[in-house]
C-alpha positions in Angstrom: 3.9 4.3 -28.4 6.2 2.0 -26.4 6.6 2.7 -22.7 8.9 1.0 -20.2 8.0 -0.2 -16.7 9.8 -1.4 -13.6 7.9 -3.3 -10.9 9.2 -3.3 -7.3 7.5 -6.3 -5.6 6.8 -8.3 -8.8 6.0 -11.6 -7.1 3.5 -10.1 -4.6 -0.2 -9.7 -5.3 0.0 -6.3 -6.9 3.1 -7.2 -8.9 1.5 -10.4 -10.3 -1.7 -8.5 -11.2 0.3 -5.8 -12.9 2.0 -8.3 -15.1 -1.4 -9.8 -15.8 -2.6 -6.4 -17.0 0.5 -5.9 -19.1 -0.2 -9.2 -20.8 -3.4 -7.8 -22.2 -1.9 -4.6 -23.6 -2.0 -4.3 -27.4 0.7 -1.6 -27.5 4.4 -2.6 -27.0 5.6 -2.5 -23.3 9.2 -3.0 -22.2 9.7 -4.4 -18.7 12.9 -2.8 -17.6 13.3 -4.2 -14.1 11.7 -6.6 -11.7 12.4 -6.7 -8.0 11.2 -9.6 -5.9 11.8 -11.1 -2.4 12.6 -14.8 -2.0 10.1 -16.3 -4.5 12.8 -17.0 -7.1 10.8 -19.7 -8.9 8.0 -17.3 -9.7 10.5 -14.6 -10.6 12.1 -17.0 -13.0 8.7 -17.5 -14.8 8.3 -13.7 -15.0 11.8 -13.3 -16.4 11.0 -15.9 -19.1 7.8 -14.1 -20.0 8.9 -10.5 -20.0 12.7 -10.5 -20.4 13.7 -7.6 -18.1 17.3 -6.4 -18.3 17.6 -6.3 -14.5 16.1 -8.3 -11.6 16.6 -8.2 -7.9 16.1 -10.8 -5.1 16.3 -10.5 -1.3 19.3 -12.7 -0.6 22.0 -14.9 -2.0 20.0 -18.1 -1.6 17.2 -16.7 -3.8 19.8 -15.5 -6.3 21.3 -19.0 -6.6 17.8 -20.5 -7.0 17.0 -18.0 -9.7 20.3 -18.8 -11.6 19.5 -22.5 -11.5 16.0 -21.9 -12.8 17.3 -19.7 -15.6 20.2 -21.9 -16.6 19.0 -22.2 -20.2 18.1 -18.5 -20.6 20.5 -16.4 -22.6 21.3 -13.6 -22.1 20.6 -13.6 -18.4 19.4 -10.4 -16.8 21.7 -8.6 -14.4 20.8 -9.8 -10.9 21.0 -7.5 -7.8 20.7 -8.7 -4.2 19.2 -7.2 -1.0 18.6 -3.6 -0.4 21.3 -2.5 -2.9 19.6 -4.6 -5.6 16.2 -3.2 -4.8 17.6 0.3 -5.0 19.3 -0.5 -8.3 16.0 -1.8 -9.7 14.4 1.5 -8.9 17.2 3.4 -10.6 17.0 1.5 -13.9 15.6 4.0 -16.5 11.9 3.4 -17.1 8.8 5.5 -17.6 6.7 4.0 -14.9 7.7 2.4 -11.6 5.1 0.3 -9.8 6.0 0.6 -6.1 4.5 -2.5 -4.6 7.0 -3.6 -2.0 5.2 -4.3 1.3 6.0 -2.0 4.2 8.5 0.7 5.0 11.1 -1.2 3.1 9.6 0.3 -0.1 10.3 3.9 1.0 14.0 4.2 -0.1 13.6 2.6 -3.6 10.5 4.6 -4.3 12.4 7.8 -3.2 15.1 6.9 -5.7 12.6 6.5 -8.5 11.1 9.9 -7.6 14.5 11.5 -7.7 14.9 10.6 -11.4 11.4 12.0 -12.1 9.6 8.8 -12.9 5.9 8.3 -12.8 5.1 6.3 -9.7 2.2 3.9 -9.7 2.0 3.8 -6.0 0.8 0.7 -4.1 3.3 1.1 -1.2 1.3 3.3 1.1 4.1 3.5 3.7 6.0 5.8 1.3 3.5 8.5 2.0 2.6 7.5 5.6 6.2 7.5 6.8 7.7 10.0 4.4 4.9 12.1 2.9 6.2 15.4 4.4 9.4 15.0 2.3 8.1 12.9 -0.6 5.5 15.4 -2.0 8.1 18.3 -2.1 10.6 15.9 -3.7 8.0 15.1 -6.5 7.4 18.8 -7.0 11.2 19.4 -7.4 11.9 16.5 -9.8 8.6 16.4 -11.8 7.9 12.9 -10.6 4.2 12.1 -10.7 2.3 9.8 -8.3 -0.7 7.9 -9.6 -2.3 5.9 -6.8 -2.9 2.1 -7.2 -4.9 1.6 -3.9 -8.5 1.1 -5.0 -9.7 3.8 -2.5 -7.2 6.5 -3.7 -7.6 5.6 -7.3 -11.4 6.1 -6.8 -10.8 9.6 -5.2 -8.3 10.4 -7.9 -10.9 9.6 -10.6 -13.7 11.5 -8.9 -11.4 14.5 -8.7 -11.2 14.7 -12.5 -14.7 16.1 -12.4 -14.0 19.1 -10.2 -11.5 21.4 -8.6 -9.7 20.4 -5.3 -10.8 23.8 -3.9 -14.4 22.8 -4.3 -14.2 19.6 -2.3 -16.1 19.4 0.9 -15.2 15.8 1.9 -13.0 12.9 0.8 -15.0 9.7 1.8 -12.9 6.6 2.0 -14.9 3.4 2.0 -13.9 0.3 4.1 -15.3 -3.2 3.9 -15.0 -3.5 7.7 -12.9 -6.7 7.2 -13.8 -10.1 8.6 -14.6 -8.9 12.1 -17.0 -6.1 11.2 -19.9 -7.5 13.3 -17.8 -9.2 16.0 -18.2 -8.1 19.6 -15.3 -7.0 21.8 -15.4 -10.4 23.5 -15.2 -12.2 20.2 -12.3 -10.0 19.1 -10.3 -11.0 22.1 -10.4 -14.6 20.8 -9.8 -13.8 17.1 -7.4 -16.1 15.4 -4.9 -15.6 12.7 -6.8 -17.8 10.3 -10.0 -15.9 10.9 -8.2 -12.5 10.4 -6.8 -13.7 7.1 -10.3 -14.5 5.7 -11.1 -11.2 4.1 -14.7 -11.2 2.8 -14.1 -9.3 -0.5 -10.5 -9.0 -1.5 -7.5 -11.3 -2.0 -4.4 -9.6 -0.6 -1.1 -10.4 1.0 -1.0 -11.4 4.7 0.2 -8.0 6.0 -2.5 -5.9 4.3 -5.2 -8.5 5.1 -4.4 -8.2 8.9 -4.4 -4.4 8.6 -7.8 -4.6 7.0 -9.1 -6.7 9.9 -7.9 -4.1 12.5 -8.8 -1.1 10.2 -5.2 0.0 10.4 -5.1 -0.3 6.7 -7.9 2.4 6.5 -6.0 4.5 8.9 -2.9 4.4 6.8 -5.0 5.3 3.8 -6.3 8.4 5.6 -2.7 9.6 6.1 -1.9 8.7 2.6 -4.9 10.7 1.3 -3.8 13.7 3.4 -0.6 13.8 1.4 -1.9 12.7 -2.0 -4.7 15.2 -2.2 -3.3 17.9 0.1 -6.4 17.4 2.3 -6.9 18.3 5.9 -7.8 15.4 8.2 -11.1 17.1 9.0 -12.1 16.6 5.4 -11.2 12.9 5.3 -13.9 10.5 6.5 -14.1 6.8 6.6 -17.4 5.0 5.9 -17.8 1.2 6.3 -19.3 -0.2 3.1 -19.4 -4.0 3.4 -20.2 -4.7 -0.2 -16.9 -3.1 -1.5 -18.7 -1.9 -4.6 -18.1 1.9 -4.1 -14.4 2.2 -3.7 -14.5 5.8 -2.4 -16.3 9.1 -3.0 -15.8 12.8 -3.2 -18.4 15.3 -2.0 -18.2 18.8 -3.5 -19.3 22.0 -1.9 -22.6 22.1 -3.8 -23.7 18.8 -2.2 -22.8 16.6 -5.2 -21.2 13.3 -4.3 -19.2 11.5 -7.0 -18.5 7.8 -6.5 -16.3 5.3 -8.3 -17.9 1.8 -8.5 -16.4 -1.4 -9.7 -15.8 -5.0 -9.0 -13.4 -5.9 -6.3 -10.6 -6.5 -8.8 -7.3 -4.7 -8.3 -6.6 -4.9 -12.0 -8.9 -1.9 -12.5 -6.9 0.6 -10.5 -3.6 -0.9 -11.6 -4.4 -0.5 -15.2 -5.7 3.1 -14.7 -2.4 4.0 -13.0 -0.6 2.7 -16.0 -2.8 4.2 -18.7 -3.9 7.5 -17.0 -5.6 9.6 -18.2 -7.1 7.0 -20.5 -9.6 4.3 -19.5 -8.5 1.4 -21.8 -10.0 -2.1 -22.4 -9.2 -4.3 -19.5 -9.3 -8.0 -18.5 -10.8 -7.0 -15.2 -14.1 -8.4 -13.8 -17.1 -6.3 -14.8 -19.7 -5.1 -12.2 -23.2 -6.2 -12.9 -25.5 -3.6 -11.4 -28.6 -5.9 -11.8 -27.0 -8.4 -9.5 -26.6 -5.9 -6.6 -29.2 -6.4 -3.9 -28.1 -3.5 -1.7 -25.4 -0.9 -0.9 -25.1 -0.2 2.8 -23.0 2.2 4.9 -22.0 2.3 8.5 -19.9 4.5 10.8 -16.6 2.9 11.9 -16.4 1.8 15.5 -13.3 3.5 17.0 -13.7 1.6 20.2 -13.6 -2.0 18.8 -11.1 -0.9 16.2 -8.7 1.5 17.9 -6.1 1.3 15.2 -8.2 3.7 13.1 -8.3 6.2 15.9 -4.5 5.9 16.4 -3.9 6.6 12.8 -6.0 9.8 12.8 -4.2 10.9 16.0 -0.8 10.2 14.5 -1.7 11.9 11.2 -2.9 15.0 13.0 0.2 15.1 15.3 2.4 14.9 12.1 6.2 14.9 12.2 7.6 11.5 13.1 4.3 10.1 14.5 3.0 8.5 11.3 6.4 6.9 10.7 6.3 5.5 14.3 2.7 4.3 13.9 3.6 2.4 10.7 6.8 0.8 12.0 5.2 -0.3 15.3 2.2 -1.7 13.4 4.5 -3.7 11.1 6.1 -5.3 14.2 2.7 -5.9 15.7 1.3 -7.6 12.6 4.4 -9.8 12.3 4.1 -10.9 16.0 0.4 -11.6 15.6 1.0 -13.8 12.5 3.6 -15.7 14.6 1.1 -16.2 17.4 3.1 -14.0 19.8 0.3 -11.6 20.6 -3.5 -11.5 20.4 -5.5 -9.5 17.9 -6.4 -6.7 20.3 -2.9 -6.4 21.6 -1.6 -5.1 18.3 -3.2 -1.7 18.8 -2.0 -1.6 22.4 1.6 -2.1 21.2 1.3 0.6 18.6 -0.1 3.0 21.2 2.7 2.2 23.6 5.4 2.9 21.0 3.7 6.2 20.0 3.6 7.3 23.6 7.4 6.8 23.9 8.5 8.5 20.7 10.2 11.9 20.8 8.1 14.3 18.6 10.0 16.1 15.9 9.9 17.0 12.2 12.0 15.0 9.7 14.3 17.1 7.5 15.7 14.3 5.3 15.1 10.7 4.3 17.7 9.3 6.7 16.0 10.8 9.7 12.8 9.0 8.7 14.6 5.7 8.3 16.3 6.2 11.7 13.0 6.8 13.4 11.6 3.8 11.7 14.4 1.7 13.1 13.9 3.2 16.6 10.2 2.4 16.6 10.8 -1.2 15.6 13.5 -1.7 18.2 11.2 -0.1 20.9 8.3 -2.3 19.9 10.4 -5.4 20.3 11.6 -4.2 23.7 8.1 -3.6 24.9 7.1 -7.0 23.7 10.0 -8.6 25.6 8.9 -6.8 28.8 5.2 -7.5 28.2 4.4 -3.8 28.5 1.8 -4.0 25.7 -0.5 -6.2 27.7 -1.8 -3.5 30.0 
């Protein structure tokens, strides 16, 4: 049976791997829409290979580059630009929408896809971190279904197929610990951007790689798991597992612990999100159990990696706090990548913005987007005044 797919963030890591997975499918797949940023050259290659009817780019310069690269292609896809183009890509009729835009920018288009009842292969964790209180009720109203793409949530999702949510004692999210797992506080104070971008196990985009180094990525996943699985924060635990073989676990009330194991290859959870509930043949790397020398586990260090603590606190506070956490963190990561702040100052900035936000409960999407904008503006003001250095 033919199914159609749209990919929001097609030139990013998840988008590229999704198209790689589609290339191995034996059944017909129609690519309805591709939304990219400024990488028009790569998008042009994707257009030639998959012939979508609609594409979107971030600005007019990228649009012109795309047109030049596709000058011999007929017919050309319709081309959207900017936020309007991204929203239009989400609204194009398709069975599955892969939400892989980085950051809170992915919230609105994912919301639009949910409004039309699409199945969402969710890789944009900010959708649930910033908007989970509204997103999950929206899905219930429209019939939209979320199938997680993050390896950790995909692992939990798969483990839950064996039991009932009411019988779960703990949701155990594993974390590699990132490149600085064994670093002292003194070493972390001198951590460079290059060192932070050298993840030991996974190949990811810059933003998520930095989040993995601070453990903020795991904190965002805790909040995401709270919404995805309707789980209390007391039941969601993080365990550092340096080998990244066990992607997460579920402990049931009888003491049984189910784990999902696999190679560190994002094509596995991506394909499962596209073919759920089937496990189909995949081009992904296979895990060789005989080559495993050990599987080890450690407790996370909330002192050396305060971003994880901040995420738990924001999640438990609820309301606008997770949105503020996420927005401030996006600013912090951008500034760190630009060399404008140190590794440890990122968490200090996030905490400063959280302390200044006015608690409240969002009632509609626009309120979340307004709080996101406030948090970003506040973060930049704090940076200008140097208030995050204390």
